[in-house]
C-alpha positions in Angstrom: -3.4 10.9 -3.5 -5.1 7.5 -2.8 -5.6 4.6 -0.5 -7.2 2.2 2.2 -8.8 2.1 5.9 -9.8 2.2 10.1 -9.9 2.8 14.7 -9.5 5.5 17.7 -11.8 7.0 20.3 -12.6 10.6 19.5 -12.7 13.5 22.0 -16.3 14.0 21.1 -17.2 10.6 22.4 -15.5 11.3 25.7 -17.4 14.5 26.1 -20.7 12.7 25.5 -19.9 10.1 28.1 -19.0 12.8 30.7 -22.2 14.7 30.0 -24.3 11.6 30.8 -22.9 11.2 34.4 -25.1 12.3 37.3 -24.2 13.7 40.7 -24.8 10.3 42.3 -22.3 8.6 40.0 -18.6 8.9 40.3 -17.1 10.8 37.4 -15.8 8.8 34.5 -12.1 8.1 34.8 -10.0 10.2 32.5 -8.7 8.5 29.4 -5.1 7.4 29.8 -2.6 9.6 28.0 -1.0 7.6 25.2 2.7 8.4 24.9 3.8 9.8 21.6 5.5 7.3 19.2 8.3 8.9 17.3 8.5 7.7 13.7 5.3 5.7 14.5 7.3 3.0 16.2 5.9 0.7 18.9 2.7 -1.0 19.8 3.6 -4.4 18.3 5.0 -7.6 19.7 8.7 -8.5 20.2 8.5 -10.5 17.0 9.0 -7.3 15.0 12.2 -6.3 16.8 15.4 -6.7 14.7 18.3 -8.8 16.1 21.2 -6.9 17.7 23.2 -7.4 14.5 21.3 -7.3 11.3 22.8 -9.7 8.7 24.2 -8.0 5.6 22.7 -10.6 3.3 19.4 -9.4 1.8 16.5 -11.8 1.6 17.6 -13.7 4.7 14.8 -15.0 6.9 15.3 -14.0 10.5 12.3 -15.6 12.1 8.8 -16.9 11.4 5.7 -17.6 13.6 2.3 -19.0 12.9 -0.4 -16.3 12.8 -3.0 -17.2 15.4 -5.0 -14.1 16.2 -6.0 -12.6 12.8 -9.0 -13.4 10.6 -7.6 -14.9 7.4 -9.2 -15.2 4.0 -11.8 -18.0 4.1 -9.9 -20.2 1.6 -6.5 -19.9 3.5 -5.1 -22.9 5.2 -2.8 -21.0 7.5 -0.5 -18.0 7.5 3.0 -17.4 8.8 4.3 -14.0 10.0 7.8 -13.4 8.6 10.8 -11.1 9.5 13.6 -10.8 7.0 16.4 -8.6 5.8 16.2 -6.1 3.0 17.8 -2.8 2.0 16.6 0.6 2.9 15.4 2.3 -0.2 16.4 5.7 1.3 19.8 7.4 1.6 22.8 5.0 1.8 20.6 1.9 1.4 21.8 0.3 4.6 20.5 -3.2 5.7 17.1 -3.0 7.3 14.6 -5.6 8.7 11.1 -5.8 7.2 8.1 -7.8 8.3 5.3 -9.5 6.3 3.3 -12.7 6.0 2.9 -15.8 3.8 -0.6 -17.1 3.3 -1.0 -20.7 2.1 -3.9 -22.2 0.2 -5.7 -25.2 1.5 -4.7 -28.6 0.1 -1.4 -30.2 -1.0 1.0 -28.1 -2.9 1.4 -29.1 -6.6 4.7 -30.5 -7.8 7.2 -27.7 -7.6 5.1 -25.7 -5.1 2.3 -23.2 -5.5 2.9 -20.2 -7.8 3.0 -17.0 -5.9 1.4 -13.6 -5.9 3.3 -10.9 -4.2 0.4 -8.9 -2.6 1.3 -5.2 -2.3 -1.2 -3.6 0.1 -2.8 -0.2 -0.1 -2.4 2.6 2.4 -2.8 1.6 6.0 -0.9 4.4 7.7 2.7 5.0 8.8 2.6 3.6 12.4 3.9 0.2 13.2 0.5 -0.9 14.4 -0.8 -0.4 10.9 1.3 -3.3 9.5 -1.1 -5.8 7.9 0.8 -8.8 9.4 0.0 -7.3 12.8 -3.5 -5.9 12.4 -4.9 -8.1 9.6 -6.8 -7.2 6.5 -10.2 -5.7 6.1 -13.0 -7.6 4.5 -12.5 -6.1 1.0 -8.9 -7.4 0.8 -9.6 -10.7 2.5 -12.3 -11.3 -0.2 -9.8 -10.3 -2.9 -7.1 -12.5 -1.7 -9.6 -15.4 -1.6 -9.8 -15.2 -5.4 -6.1 -15.8 -5.7 -6.0 -18.6 -3.1 -8.9 -20.4 -4.8 -7.0 -20.1 -8.1 -4.1 -22.0 -6.5 -1.7 -19.1 -5.7 0.1 -18.7 -2.4 0.5 -15.1 -1.1 3.7 -13.4 0.0 2.8 -10.1 1.5 5.4 -7.5 2.6 4.4 -4.9 5.2 6.9 -2.6 3.6 9.9 -0.9 5.2 9.0 0.9 8.5 5.6 -0.7 9.0 5.7 -3.1 12.0 9.5 -2.7 12.2 11.4 0.3 13.6 12.0 3.4 11.6 10.0 5.7 9.4 7.8 4.3 6.7 8.8 5.8 3.3 5.2 6.2 2.2 4.6 5.9 -1.6 8.3 5.7 -2.4 8.8 3.1 -5.0 12.3 1.9 -4.2 11.8 1.0 -0.5 8.6 -0.7 -1.5 10.3 -2.7 -4.3 13.2 -3.7 -2.1 10.8 -4.9 0.7 8.7 -7.0 -1.7 11.6 -8.5 -3.7 13.6 -9.4 -0.6 10.5 -10.8 1.0 10.1 -13.1 -2.0 13.7 -14.2 -1.8 13.4 -15.0 1.9 10.1 -16.8 1.5 11.2 -19.0 -1.5 14.2 -20.1 0.5 12.2 -20.7 3.7 9.4 -22.7 2.0 11.2 -24.5 -0.9 8.6 -27.3 -1.4 5.6 -25.1 -0.9 6.4 -22.0 -3.0 7.4 -22.0 -6.6 9.5 -19.3 -8.3 6.7 -18.3 -10.6 5.4 -14.9 -9.4 2.8 -12.3 -10.3 3.0 -8.9 -8.6 -0.4 -7.7 -7.4 -1.2 -4.4 -5.8 -4.0 -1.9 -5.0 -3.7 1.8 -4.5 -0.4 2.5 -2.8 0.2 -1.2 -3.6 -0.7 -0.6 -7.2 2.1 1.9 -7.5 4.3 -0.4 -5.4 3.7 -3.3 -7.8 4.6 -1.2 -10.7 7.8 0.0 -9.0 8.6 -3.5 -8.0 8.1 -4.8 -11.6 10.3 -2.0 -12.9 13.1 -2.7 -10.5 13.0 -6.5 -10.5 14.9 -7.3 -13.7 18.1 -5.5 -12.6 17.8 -5.9 -8.8 16.5 -9.5 -8.5 16.8 -11.2 -11.9 16.7 -14.6 -10.3 13.0 -14.1 -9.4 10.7 -15.2 -12.2 8.3 -12.3 -12.3 5.6 -13.1 -15.0 3.6 -9.9 -14.9 2.1 -7.1 -12.9 -1.5 -6.6 -11.8 -2.3 -3.1 -10.5 -5.6 -1.5 -9.5 -6.4 2.0 -8.2 -2.9 2.9 -9.2 -1.1 5.7 -7.3 2.2 6.5 -9.1 3.9 8.8 -11.6 6.3 8.1 -14.4 8.9 10.5 -15.7 7.4 11.7 -19.0 9.7 12.3 -22.0 9.3 15.4 -24.2 6.5 15.3 -26.7 4.8 12.1 -25.6 2.3 10.5 -28.0 -0.4 10.7 -25.3 0.1 13.9 -23.4 -0.7 13.7 -19.6 -4.1 14.9 -18.4 -4.4 17.4 -15.6 -4.6 15.7 -12.2 -8.1 15.2 -10.8 -9.1 14.1 -7.3 -12.6 14.5 -5.8 -11.6 13.3 -2.3 -12.9 15.6 0.5 -10.5 18.2 2.1 -10.5 16.2 5.4 -9.5 13.0 3.6 -6.8 14.9 1.7 -5.4 16.1 5.0 -5.1 12.5 6.3 -3.2 11.5 3.2 -0.9 14.5 3.4 0.1 13.9 7.0 1.3 10.4 6.0 3.6 11.9 3.4 5.0 14.3 6.0 5.4 11.8 8.9 6.4 8.9 6.6 8.2 9.8 3.4 9.6 13.2 4.3 10.7 12.0 7.7 12.5 9.1 5.9 14.2 11.5 3.5 15.2 14.1 6.2 15.9 12.1 9.3 15.9 14.2 12.5 14.2 17.1 10.9 11.2 18.4 12.8 8.2 17.8 10.4 6.0 19.9 12.6 7.8 23.1 11.7 5.3 25.5 10.0 2.3 23.6 11.3 -0.7 25.1 13.1 -2.0 23.5 16.3 -4.3 21.4 14.1 -1.3 20.2 12.2 0.6 19.3 15.3 -2.3 17.4 16.6 -2.8 15.4 13.4 1.0 14.6 13.2 0.7 13.0 16.7 -2.3 11.1 15.6 -0.6 9.8 12.5 2.3 8.4 14.6 0.0 6.0 16.5 -3.2 5.6 14.4 -4.1 4.1 11.1 -5.8 5.6 8.0 -9.4 5.0 8.8 -8.9 6.6 12.2 -7.2 9.6 10.6 -10.2 10.0 8.2 -12.5 10.1 11.1 -10.2 12.4 13.1 -9.7 15.0 10.4 -13.5 15.0 9.8 -14.5 15.3 13.4 -11.9 18.0 14.1 -12.3 19.9 10.8 -8.6 19.5 9.8 -7.7 20.3 6.2 -4.5 20.9 4.3 -5.6 24.6 4.3 -5.6 24.9 8.1 -2.8 22.4 8.9 0.0 24.8 8.0 0.8 28.4 8.8 0.6 30.8 5.9 3.6 31.0 3.5 4.8 27.4 4.2 5.6 25.5 1.1 4.8 21.8 1.0 6.7 20.9 -2.1 9.7 18.6 -1.5 11.9 17.9 -4.6 13.5 14.9 -2.9 10.1 13.4 -2.3 9.0 14.0 -5.9 12.1 12.3 -7.2 11.6 9.3 -4.8 8.0 8.9 -5.9 8.4 9.2 -9.6 9.5 6.0 -11.5 12.3 7.0 -13.9 10.7 5.5 -17.0 7.6 3.5 -18.0 9.1 0.6 -19.9 8.5 -2.8 -18.4 9.9 -6.1 -19.5 6.8 -8.1 -18.4 3.1 -7.6 -19.3 1.1 -5.2 -17.1 -2.6 -5.4 -16.3 -4.3 -2.3 -14.9 -7.8 -2.0 -13.5 -9.5 1.3 -12.9 -12.9 2.1 -11.4 -14.3 5.1 -13.4 -15.8 6.5 -10.2 -12.5 6.5 -8.4 -12.2 9.9 -6.8 -9.3 8.9 -4.5 -6.6 7.8 -7.0 -8.3 9.9 -9.7 -8.9 8.4 -13.1 -6.8 10.9 -15.0 -3.7 9.9 -13.0 -4.4 6.3 -13.8 -4.9 7.1 -17.5 -1.5 9.0 -17.4 0.3 5.9 -15.9 -1.2 3.6 -18.6 -0.5 6.1 -21.4 3.2 6.5 -20.2 3.6 2.7 -20.2 2.0 2.3 -23.7 4.2 5.1 -25.1 7.2 3.4 -23.7 6.4 0.1 -25.4 5.1 -1.8 -22.4 2.5 -4.5 -23.1 -0.5 -3.1 -21.2 -4.0 -4.4 -20.7 -6.2 -1.7 -19.2 -9.7 -2.6 -18.0 -12.2 0.1 -16.9 -15.2 -0.5 -14.6 -18.1 1.9 -15.0 -19.6 3.2 -11.7 -17.0 1.5 -9.5 -15.0 3.4 -7.0 -11.5 3.0 -5.6 -12.7 0.3 -3.2 -15.6 -1.0 -5.3 -13.5 -2.0 -8.3 -11.1 -4.2 -6.3 -13.1 -7.5 -6.1 -14.9 -7.2 -9.5 -11.4 -6.7 -11.1 -10.4 -10.2 -9.9 -12.8 -11.6 -12.5 -10.3 -10.3 -15.1 -7.0 -10.1 -13.3 -6.9 -13.7 -12.0 -7.4 -15.2 -15.5 -4.7 -12.8 -16.8 -2.3 -14.3 -14.2 -3.3 -17.9 -14.8 -2.8 -17.4 -18.5 0.7 -16.0 -17.8 1.5 -19.3 -16.0 0.5 -21.1 -19.2 2.7 -18.8 -21.3 -0.3 -16.9 -22.8 -0.3 -13.1 -22.9 -3.6 -11.3 -23.7 -3.7 -8.7 -26.4 -2.5 -5.2 -25.4 -5.2 -2.5 -25.3 -2.7 0.3 -26.0 -4.0 0.6 -29.6 -7.4 1.6 -28.3 -6.2 4.0 -25.6 -8.4 7.2 -25.3 -8.3 10.0 -22.7 -10.8 9.7 -19.9 -13.3 12.3 -18.8 -14.6 13.2 -15.3 -15.1 10.6 -12.6 -18.5 8.9 -12.8 -21.0 8.7 -10.0 -20.7 5.6 -7.9 -23.3 2.9 -8.6 -25.3 2.2 -5.5 -25.9 -1.2 -4.0 -22.5 -2.7 -4.7 -20.5 -4.0 -1.8 -17.5 -1.8 -0.8 -18.5 0.7 -3.5 -18.1 3.7 -1.2 
């Protein structure tokens, strides 16, 4: 699958430090043993703890606080951390508490408030400490959000169910993501009535690209009072149910990510999504020692750390599991796949043609499914740009798309020119974030 990035001290570094000590020096103190964190819970402040009784009403703001210790986008005035009520998108759909943040542009709000983008972030991990409202955004996303703040949008950004707050994070499952985003919008519009306007564009990258599509698909029947004008999705990670004999048959899946990177993504599905779907089940069953080790890392580290860990410890999907163990989970497949591809609002999709993480064939398949279902889709492709590298250049096209929607203007669909894609291109060197 596909995603985002970063921090942990490796065992290799500890060995190097110990080797540099001399007989005259006291031995380096042993690294403290970090307790395991079941479900990835813990490591965040008391702000993220739910009240003793969670209100039944969804979209209810529980508390807010000014964000003081995170680097914000340069054009942000300030940001507020938020904690609000939502529904679990798993099982019986009980009330849950979700965290997030609201980022305000500089200046005085226009009459009626700033229009809003609901920013749906890419993969960070499944541990609470990976929640963007707690750990902040990396430079790529801060730069991207600057484009939207400069254009006069405020940003409402959910962490998603189970990130920051207690419980497993249902990684890549569209319904929990959609509930989290839509109820975050409801709570924020009520909390900041003069600063935020109920004119919304859903914007997401990678995991968030799929989340934005899932949110746009669910919004008309779950939250019809929210004025969702359109969807912007880059590096899309999602699947749609495909009817028999589609006009544009799906292409075979293609990913060129490394085996170590694939293992990091896979463990997030096991420790996040499958743990959500099968609470109490031991996800480590059928794993090797390498798999057990990576599971523990996933419960307390974020994606970039896992990339480095799988690489330095030579962990792959092939050596994570004992022979004969099947990884297919029909419940997960059903929770990941959006039931149909028809949207009631226009959709803009951006794809870097050197994207070996989300895979360009999967993104073509998503666009083709939407076109075949009668959705108004604008698909823009970027030669030589990767999963990361396409994000900021895409703003040159997606921000005007959104500002035109505010004016009631919808660009022409590109569905009539849709053609299958080939293999991923090589990444163009010398472009920032184009790794």
